[in-house]
C-alpha positions in Angstrom: 0.0 0.0 0.0 1.5 3.3 -1.1 -0.4 6.2 0.5 1.0 9.6 0.2 -0.6 11.8 2.8 0.4 15.2 4.1 0.9 14.8 7.8 1.2 18.1 9.7 4.4 18.4 11.6 2.4 19.1 14.8 1.1 15.6 14.7 4.5 14.2 14.2 5.9 16.2 17.1 3.1 15.1 19.4 3.5 11.5 18.4 7.2 11.7 19.2 6.6 13.3 22.6 3.5 11.6 24.0 5.5 9.1 25.8 8.8 10.8 26.8 11.8 8.8 27.6 14.9 9.8 29.3 18.0 9.2 27.2 21.5 8.6 28.5 24.5 7.7 26.5 27.6 5.8 27.7 30.3 3.8 26.1 33.1 1.5 27.3 35.9 -0.4 25.8 35.8 -4.2 26.3 38.9 -6.4 25.8 38.4 -9.2 23.3 39.4 -11.6 26.1 36.7 -10.4 28.3 33.9 -11.8 26.2 33.5 -14.4 23.5 31.0 -12.3 21.7 33.5 -9.8 20.3 36.8 -10.0 18.5 38.4 -7.1 16.7 41.6 -5.6 15.4 42.6 -2.1 16.3 43.7 0.0 13.3 47.3 0.9 12.8 47.9 4.6 13.6 49.3 5.3 10.1 46.0 4.0 8.4 43.8 6.6 10.1 42.6 9.5 8.0 40.1 12.3 8.7 37.0 12.1 6.6 34.7 15.1 6.2 31.8 12.5 6.1 32.8 10.1 8.9 35.4 11.8 11.0 38.5 9.8 11.9 38.5 6.4 10.3 41.1 3.7 9.3 40.9 4.0 5.5 41.6 0.2 5.1 38.9 -1.2 7.4 35.3 -1.9 6.4 32.5 -3.2 8.7 29.6 -5.4 7.3 26.5 -6.5 9.1 24.5 -9.3 7.5 20.8 -10.2 8.0 20.2 -12.8 10.6 19.2 -15.3 7.9 22.7 -15.2 6.4 24.8 -18.0 7.8 28.6 -17.8 8.2 29.3 -19.7 5.0 27.1 -17.3 2.9 28.6 -14.3 4.7 32.2 -15.5 3.9 31.2 -16.0 0.3 29.8 -12.5 0.0 33.0 -11.1 1.7 35.1 -12.9 -0.8 33.4 -11.0 -3.6 34.4 -7.7 -2.0 37.9 -8.8 -1.2 39.8 -8.2 2.0 40.5 -10.2 5.1 38.3 -10.8 8.1 40.0 -9.4 11.2 37.1 -9.2 13.6 33.7 -10.8 14.1 30.7 -10.3 16.4 28.3 -13.2 16.0 25.5 -11.7 18.0 24.7 -9.2 15.2 26.3 -11.1 12.3 29.1 -8.5 12.0 32.4 -8.8 10.3 35.4 -6.5 10.4 37.4 -6.5 7.2 40.8 -5.2 6.3 41.2 -4.0 2.7 44.1 -3.0 0.6 42.8 0.6 0.5 44.7 3.8 0.7 42.0 6.4 -0.2 38.6 7.3 1.1 37.2 7.0 -2.5 38.2 3.2 -2.5 36.5 2.7 0.8 33.3 4.5 -0.3 33.1 2.4 -3.5 33.4 -0.8 -1.4 30.6 0.4 0.9 28.3 1.1 -2.1 29.1 -2.3 -3.5 28.4 -4.1 -0.3 25.1 -2.3 0.3 23.9 -3.5 -3.1 24.5 -7.1 -2.2 21.8 -9.4 -1.1 21.7 -10.1 2.6 23.9 -7.2 3.6 22.1 -5.1 6.2 24.7 -2.4 6.8 28.2 -1.4 5.6 30.3 1.4 7.1 33.8 2.4 8.0 35.3 1.6 11.4 34.3 5.0 12.8 36.0 6.3 15.9 33.8 6.4 19.0 34.0 8.5 22.1 34.4 7.1 25.6 35.7 8.3 28.9 39.3 7.5 28.0 41.7 10.3 28.0 44.2 9.8 25.2 47.8 11.0 25.5 49.7 13.1 23.0 52.8 11.7 21.4 55.9 13.6 22.3 57.4 15.7 19.5 60.3 18.1 19.1 57.7 20.7 18.2 55.7 20.5 21.5 57.5 23.5 22.7 55.1 26.4 23.6 56.5 28.6 20.8 55.1 26.1 18.3 51.6 26.0 19.6 50.9 28.4 16.8 51.0 26.1 13.7 52.4 28.9 11.6 55.6 28.8 13.7 56.2 25.2 12.7 55.3 25.4 9.0 58.9 25.4 7.8 59.8 22.4 10.0 56.8 20.6 8.6 57.8 21.4 5.1 61.2 19.7 5.5 59.9 16.8 7.7 61.9 17.5 10.8 59.6 15.7 13.2 59.7 12.6 11.0 63.4 12.9 11.0 63.7 12.5 14.7 61.4 9.5 14.7 63.5 7.9 11.9 66.8 8.3 13.8 65.4 7.2 17.2 63.3 4.4 15.8 66.2 2.9 13.8 68.6 2.7 16.7 71.3 3.7 14.3 74.7 4.3 15.9 75.4 8.0 15.7 78.9 9.4 15.3 80.3 12.8 16.5 80.1 15.5 13.9 81.7 18.9 13.8 79.9 21.8 12.2 81.5 25.1 11.3 79.6 28.4 11.1 81.3 31.4 9.5 79.2 34.3 10.6 78.9 36.9 13.4 79.7 36.0 17.0 77.0 34.1 18.9 75.3 36.0 21.7 75.9 34.6 25.2 72.5 35.8 26.3 70.8 32.9 24.4 69.6 30.0 26.5 69.7 27.7 23.4 73.4 26.9 23.9 73.0 25.5 27.5 71.8 22.1 26.4 73.6 18.9 25.4 74.8 20.3 22.0 78.3 21.8 22.4 78.8 25.2 20.9 82.3 26.7 20.8 84.1 29.6 19.2 83.6 33.3 19.1 81.0 34.8 21.5 79.9 38.2 22.4 78.1 39.6 25.5 76.8 42.6 23.6 73.2 42.2 22.4 72.4 43.1 18.8 71.4 46.8 18.5 70.2 49.1 15.8 71.8 52.4 14.7 70.0 54.1 17.6 71.6 51.6 20.0 68.2 50.0 20.7 68.3 46.2 21.2 66.8 44.4 18.3 65.9 40.7 17.6 65.8 40.0 21.3 69.5 40.8 21.3 70.3 37.9 19.0 73.0 38.3 16.4 72.8 37.0 12.8 75.2 34.2 13.7 73.2 33.4 16.8 70.0 32.8 14.8 71.8 30.8 12.2 73.3 28.6 14.9 69.9 28.2 16.5 68.5 26.7 13.3 71.2 24.1 13.3 71.4 23.0 16.9 69.3 25.0 19.4 68.4 23.2 22.6 65.2 21.2 21.9 64.4 20.7 25.6 64.0 24.3 26.7 61.1 26.6 26.1 62.5 28.2 23.0 63.8 27.3 19.6 64.3 23.7 18.4 67.5 23.0 16.4 67.0 20.6 13.4 70.1 18.6 14.4 69.4 18.9 18.1 68.5 15.2 18.2 72.2 14.5 18.0 72.6 16.0 21.5 76.2 15.6 22.7 77.3 14.1 19.4 77.0 17.5 17.8 79.6 20.3 18.1 79.2 23.6 16.4 82.1 26.0 16.1 81.4 29.6 15.3 84.0 32.0 13.9 83.2 35.7 13.9 83.7 36.9 10.3 82.6 40.4 11.2 84.7 41.3 14.2 86.3 44.2 12.2 83.0 46.1 12.6 83.8 46.3 16.2 87.3 47.7 15.7 88.1 51.0 17.4 89.3 53.9 15.2 92.2 54.5 17.5 93.3 50.9 17.3 93.0 49.7 13.8 93.8 46.1 13.2 97.1 45.1 11.7 96.7 45.4 8.0 99.7 43.2 7.4 97.8 40.3 8.8 95.9 38.8 5.9 93.4 37.2 8.2 92.2 40.7 9.2 90.9 41.4 5.7 91.1 44.9 4.2 90.3 48.2 6.0 89.7 51.8 5.4 91.7 54.5 7.2 89.3 54.6 10.1 89.9 50.9 10.8 86.4 49.7 10.0 86.3 46.6 8.0 84.3 46.5 4.7 85.6 43.5 2.7 86.1 40.1 4.0 87.3 37.8 1.2 90.8 36.9 2.5 89.6 36.6 6.0 86.7 34.4 5.1 88.9 32.0 3.2 91.4 32.0 6.1 88.6 31.2 8.5 87.2 28.5 6.3 90.6 26.9 6.1 90.9 27.1 9.9 87.5 25.4 10.4 88.5 22.6 8.0 91.8 22.2 9.8 90.0 22.0 13.2 87.9 19.0 12.0 84.6 20.6 10.7 83.0 18.4 8.0 80.2 20.8 7.1 80.5 24.5 7.1 77.7 27.0 6.9 78.3 30.2 4.8 75.4 32.5 5.2 77.2 35.5 3.8 78.1 37.1 0.5 79.3 40.4 -1.0 77.6 43.6 0.1 77.1 44.7 -3.5 77.0 41.8 -6.0 78.7 42.7 -9.2 80.2 40.9 -12.2 83.5 42.3 -11.1 83.5 39.7 -8.3 84.3 37.1 -10.9 87.9 36.7 -9.7 86.8 36.4 -6.1 84.5 33.6 -7.2 87.4 32.0 -9.0 89.5 32.2 -5.8 86.7 30.5 -3.9 86.4 27.9 -6.6 90.1 27.1 -6.4 89.9 26.9 -2.6 87.0 24.5 -2.7 88.7 22.3 -5.3 91.8 22.1 -3.2 89.8 21.1 -0.2 88.0 18.5 -2.3 91.3 16.9 -3.2 92.6 16.7 0.4 89.3 16.5 2.4 86.6 14.9 0.1 84.2 14.6 3.0 83.9 18.3 3.8 80.8 20.1 2.5 80.3 23.8 2.2 76.7 25.2 2.4 76.2 28.7 0.9 73.2 30.9 1.1 72.1 32.0 -2.4 71.7 35.6 -1.3 68.8 38.0 -1.1 69.1 40.4 -4.1 66.3 38.8 -6.0 63.1 40.6 -6.9 59.7 39.5 -8.0 60.4 40.7 -11.6 63.8 38.8 -11.5 65.6 42.0 -12.5 68.1 41.2 -9.8 69.4 38.1 -8.1 70.4 36.0 -11.1 73.5 34.1 -10.1 76.0 34.0 -13.0 79.2 32.7 -11.4 80.7 36.2 -11.4 78.5 38.4 -9.2 78.3 36.5 -6.0 80.4 34.4 -3.6 80.7 31.8 -2.4 77.2 30.8 -3.6 76.5 29.5 -7.1 79.6 27.5 -7.8 79.1 24.2 -9.7 81.3 22.0 -7.5 80.7 18.6 -5.9 81.5 20.0 -2.4 79.4 23.2 -2.6 75.7 23.3 -2.0 73.9 26.6 -2.7 70.5 27.0 -1.0 67.7 29.3 -2.1 64.7 30.4 -0.1 61.0 29.6 -0.8 57.8 30.8 0.7 55.8 28.4 2.8 53.6 27.7 -0.2 56.5 26.6 -2.3 56.9 29.6 -4.4 60.3 31.4 -4.6 60.8 34.0 -1.9 60.9 37.4 -3.7 64.2 38.2 -2.2 66.0 34.9 -3.0 68.6 34.8 -5.6 68.2 32.1 -8.3 70.3 30.1 -10.7 71.1 30.5 -14.4 73.0 28.3 -16.8 76.3 29.7 -15.5 75.6 29.2 -11.7 73.9 26.7 -9.5 71.2 26.7 -6.8 71.4 23.1 -5.6 68.1 23.0 -3.7 65.8 25.2 -1.7 64.4 25.4 1.9 61.8 27.5 3.6 63.1 31.0 4.3 60.2 33.3 5.1 59.0 34.3 8.5 60.9 31.5 10.2 61.2 31.2 14.0 64.9 32.0 14.8 64.7 32.4 18.6 62.6 33.8 21.4 62.7 37.1 23.3 62.7 37.5 27.1 58.9 37.0 27.2 59.1 33.7 25.3 57.6 35.2 22.1 59.1 34.0 18.8 61.6 36.1 16.9 61.1 35.7 13.2 63.2 36.5 10.2 63.5 35.8 6.5 66.3 35.2 4.0 68.5 32.6 2.4 70.7 33.0 5.5 68.2 30.9 7.4 67.4 28.5 4.6 71.1 27.4 4.3 71.5 26.2 8.0 68.6 23.9 7.5 70.6 22.1 4.8 73.7 22.3 7.0 71.8 20.6 9.9 70.6 17.9 7.5 74.2 17.2 6.4 75.3 17.0 10.0 72.6 14.3 10.6 73.7 12.4 7.5 77.4 12.6 8.4 76.6 11.4 12.0 74.8 8.4 10.5 77.5 7.7 7.9 80.8 9.6 8.3 82.4 7.9 5.3 80.2 9.7 2.7 82.0 12.1 0.5 80.7 15.6 -0.1 79.7 14.6 -3.7 77.7 11.6 -2.4 75.9 13.8 0.2 75.1 16.4 -2.4 73.5 13.8 -4.7 71.7 12.2 -1.8 70.1 15.5 -0.9 69.1 16.2 -4.5 67.7 12.7 -4.9 65.5 12.9 -1.8 64.4 16.5 -2.3 60.6 17.0 -2.8 59.6 18.2 -6.2 57.4 20.9 -4.6 55.3 21.8 -1.6 51.7 20.8 -1.1 49.6 23.9 -0.1 46.1 24.1 1.4 43.6 26.9 1.3 42.7 28.8 4.5 40.3 26.6 6.5 36.7 27.8 6.3 37.2 29.6 3.0 37.9 27.7 -0.2 38.6 24.4 1.5 41.7 22.3 0.9 43.2 22.7 -2.6 45.7 19.8 -2.1 47.7 21.6 -4.8 51.4 20.7 -5.1 53.4 23.7 -6.2 56.5 22.5 -8.1 59.8 24.0 -7.4 60.2 27.3 -9.2 62.7 27.6 -12.1 66.2 28.3 -10.9 65.6 27.0 -7.4 67.4 23.7 -7.7 66.5 20.1 -7.7 63.7 20.5 -5.2 62.8 21.3 -1.6 64.9 19.9 1.2 63.4 16.8 2.9 65.5 16.0 5.9 63.4 12.9 6.7 63.8 11.3 3.3 67.5 12.1 3.2 68.1 10.6 6.7 66.0 7.5 5.9 68.0 6.9 2.7 71.3 7.3 4.5 70.2 4.7 7.1 68.9 2.3 4.5 71.9 2.6 2.3 74.0 1.3 5.2 71.6 -1.5 5.9 71.5 -2.6 2.2 75.3 -2.6 2.1 75.3 -4.8 5.2 72.8 -7.2 3.6 69.9 -6.1 5.8 66.3 -5.2 4.9 65.7 -1.5 4.5 63.3 0.2 6.9 60.0 1.7 6.1 58.9 4.9 7.8 55.9 3.2 9.4 58.2 0.6 11.0 60.4 3.4 12.5 57.4 5.4 13.6 56.0 2.4 15.5 59.4 1.8 17.1 59.1 5.3 18.7 55.4 5.4 19.3 53.9 5.2 22.8 50.1 4.9 23.3 49.0 6.5 26.5 45.5 6.7 27.9 43.7 7.1 31.2 40.3 5.4 31.8 38.0 6.2 34.7 37.8 9.4 36.7 37.4 11.8 38.2 39.8 10.6 41.0 40.4 6.9 40.1 42.1 6.0 36.9 43.7 3.1 35.1 46.7 4.4 33.2 47.7 2.2 30.2 50.8 2.7 28.0 51.7 0.5 25.1 54.1 0.1 22.2 53.3 -1.2 18.7 56.8 -2.4 18.1 60.4 -2.1 19.4 63.9 -2.4 18.0 64.8 -5.3 20.3 61.3 -6.7 20.5 60.6 -5.3 24.0 61.6 -2.3 26.1 61.0 -0.6 29.5 58.3 2.0 29.8 58.6 4.5 32.7 55.7 6.5 34.0 56.6 9.9 35.5 53.9 12.0 37.3 54.2 15.6 38.4 51.8 18.1 39.9 49.3 17.4 42.7 49.0 14.7 45.3 48.5 11.1 44.0 48.9 7.5 44.8 49.9 4.9 42.3 49.9 1.1 42.2 52.5 -0.7 40.1 56.1 -0.2 39.5 56.9 3.1 37.8 59.0 1.1 35.2 57.6 -1.9 33.5 59.1 -4.1 30.8 56.8 -4.4 27.8 56.9 -6.6 24.7 56.1 -5.3 21.2 52.3 -5.0 20.9 51.9 -5.1 24.7 50.9 -2.7 27.4 51.8 -1.7 30.9 49.2 -0.5 33.4 49.0 1.4 36.6 46.2 2.3 39.1 46.2 6.0 39.8 44.3 7.8 42.5 44.2 11.6 42.5 43.5 14.1 45.2 42.2 17.5 44.2 45.0 19.0 42.0 45.7 18.2 38.4 48.7 16.0 37.4 50.9 15.8 34.3 51.8 12.3 33.1 54.6 11.2 30.9 55.3 7.7 29.6 58.8 7.2 28.1 60.4 4.3 26.3 63.8 3.4 27.5 65.1 2.2 24.1 64.9 5.5 22.2 63.2 8.1 24.4 59.9 8.0 22.5 57.1 9.2 24.8 53.5 10.4 25.2 52.0 12.8 27.7 48.6 13.7 29.1 47.0 15.8 31.8 44.3 14.8 34.3 42.2 17.2 36.3 40.1 15.6 39.0 38.2 18.8 39.6 37.1 20.4 36.4 35.4 23.7 36.8 31.7 23.3 37.6 29.3 24.9 35.3 26.5 27.0 36.6 23.1 25.6 35.4 21.2 28.2 33.6 17.7 29.0 34.8 14.9 27.9 32.5 12.1 28.7 34.9 9.1 30.2 33.1 7.5 30.1 29.6 9.4 30.0 26.4 8.0 30.3 22.9 9.6 29.9 19.5 9.6 28.5 16.0 11.4 25.5 14.5 12.3 25.8 10.8 13.0 22.8 8.6 16.6 23.0 7.2 17.1 19.6 5.7 15.8 16.1 5.4 14.9 13.1 3.3 11.9 12.4 1.1 9.6 9.5 1.8 6.5 8.6 -0.2 4.0 8.4 2.6 5.4 11.2 4.8 5.4 15.0 4.2 6.0 17.7 6.7 5.3 21.4 7.0 8.2 23.8 6.8 8.0 25.2 10.3 6.5 24.6 13.7 5.4 27.0 16.4 5.8 25.7 20.0 6.1 26.8 23.6 7.7 25.3 26.7 7.1 25.9 30.4 9.7 24.9 33.0 9.4 24.8 36.8 12.1 25.5 39.4 13.5 22.1 38.9 13.9 22.6 35.1 11.2 20.1 34.5 9.3 21.0 31.4 6.1 20.8 29.4 5.8 21.6 25.8 2.8 23.0 24.0 2.8 22.0 20.4 0.0 23.4 18.1 -2.6 23.0 20.8 -1.4 19.8 22.3 0.8 19.4 25.4 3.4 16.7 26.3 5.9 16.2 29.1 9.6 16.7 28.4 12.4 15.1 30.3 15.2 17.7 30.6 18.9 17.3 31.1 20.6 20.5 32.1 24.4 20.2 32.6 25.1 23.9 32.7 25.9 24.3 29.1 22.9 22.8 27.2 19.4 21.4 27.7 18.5 18.2 25.9 15.4 16.0 25.8 14.3 13.1 23.7 11.3 10.7 23.2 9.9 8.0 20.9 6.5 6.7 19.9 4.8 4.4 17.4 1.3 4.9 16.2 -1.0 4.3 13.2 -2.4 7.2 11.3 -4.4 6.9 8.2 -3.5 3.2 8.1 0.2 4.1 8.1 2.5 2.9 10.9 4.8 5.7 11.9 7.6 5.5 14.4 9.1 8.8 15.4 12.3 9.4 17.4 13.2 12.9 18.3 16.2 14.5 19.9 16.5 18.2 20.9 19.5 20.1 22.0 19.6 23.7 23.1 21.8 26.2 24.7 21.2 29.6 26.2 22.9 32.6 24.5 24.3 35.6 26.1 21.3 37.5 25.0 19.0 35.1 26.9 17.7 33.3 23.8 17.5 29.5 23.8 18.7 28.1 20.4 19.3 24.6 19.2 18.5 21.8 16.8 15.8 19.2 16.4 16.4 15.9 14.7 13.4 13.7 13.8 13.7 10.2 12.4 10.3 9.1 11.0 9.7 5.5 9.9 6.6 4.8 7.8 5.3 1.9 5.8 7.4 2.5 2.8 10.6 3.9 4.3 12.1 6.3 6.7 13.2 9.8 6.8 15.3 12.1 8.9 14.5 15.8 9.3 16.6 18.6 10.7 15.2 21.8 12.3 16.9 24.9 13.7 14.9 26.4 16.5 14.9 29.3 18.9 12.8 30.3 21.8 12.5 33.3 24.1 10.8 34.0 27.4 
């Protein structure tokens, strides 16, 4: 029977609310071992994506529910048609969890549509994430420093894959060797806290903060050389910068030579102009050119054991007349190549470029030491965060080289006294990113030549940068911007370079190369707290480990607490450690750390969250609900709007008056929202209609109650869901 009748919404509302029913929601996690009715497989962390439709889902898992009449043999036959492997089963509802060879949401959606069209399939859906009372921990990251809470501050690190790099190094367990980095720049400022960690920084220092021409402190007092050195090896454990090669800790030594100390020379005490290391001077003793001195300092750093040297400097006024200076540098680098084939020189491309490219074209004559086409020289250009060339960055021509590029616009280069980030732009700060990457590579394999390192970096560079539109506007573009012309082989990817360096060693030793997912799991720690508000079970686990198992240590700081279980427990790969934790009144901070590589996760627990003040609903409220969306069903139609009123007593118990009828409403008021729900079945015009309704509302600052209504109506020939926006005033 197919009867299409127009049913007034008032009747539907009344039907849904005649017999009100309180609704409460809860969820819990049950171990497969606790019941024979459920077996399942948790998704691998790397398989989880965010879907606009479903939320967070493992892209490779599909759930099927068959009709009760379908036996296991028939179900397995149907599953075989779809493909995939059964990894979980719940007999009570004839449910099967499948793992598929999918990598995209589109593949998963297609499989769902295919399954739903099959006879006997009652439901098909992704393995959607559910919410419980568990508190999940946050994996530790070198970018969890407060300065990087603003994602824009970490954009350049994300572009080059720094966080992945650290996981690769720690997850591989590779033996790290000491590496010496040379920096030819201005003296480092002793007021920086970034040189008080495990990384050793030596060389020329100054107690004088950086000042402008008016003697006002600028850049938080940080000199150019200080900021360059920060990028390479700033202390990752303090509340400031994070150095890209900081993961090497005590294995890293950075030596800074002050190229510009002549600027500090007093007029009454001019440097000895007979000393070639002092450069050339005017009569007042102030230094303007630095060619000879720079070469002498470069040689001194090579002689002292530096295997990679950062050169974020160049001529004050690039001119073709510098051709001979470039030739001098070229000869110098060739000589070093002959005697020290493992030494790499990293040069900033310079910042004379303009948007119209009228300046900044390196031609092998106008700039030094950048642009030289030599196996031991790497010239670095600067790109914007979206992958385009920074307007100021110099670029290559047929006669000169830019080897690769790195982010160089609005980079975090330090913090001021208030902990606020100090930002700067330029190829000067793109170059030390490459220098740090080389330091990591040399620490992994000190036998590589400069030429081999250069090729490795070019081979692993990204062809461009993937950009995304601003959220809430045009949506994600997922557009990869290719490396601009003249900006080298690609964009620096430290993670890819480091992984290749490790795997090249393994292949040479006859061992299987690592995948990133393997190394990620080797450093990953899952951490969660179940229960509350005062009694919790803390669980920490590891997907895998280098040696198969490792110790996990739980450290707690903050308020008063009691814990059952040893603070350090030995855990096998795929296993978990657990502790019973009782809290008093103050919040605590929890950190679970792996002994094998320092991988960790953290979470905070607050036993006394702030109590919300219940808002007062006492009195009469009237309003209108407007239909904003819904399905079409042959035997059900609804009006576009509904007028209603509600009356609440002192206990927030309510009665609704809907188009002349009245029904009771069960109210839940937690201080932030009021909600009520009900369900009813009835027969009208010979049509059986089941209506389930849920309401949610909140009180605005203007004293208006606003919210949503959701109705699910099931009739003889189908069901429909309708969505209403509503508002009510006293």
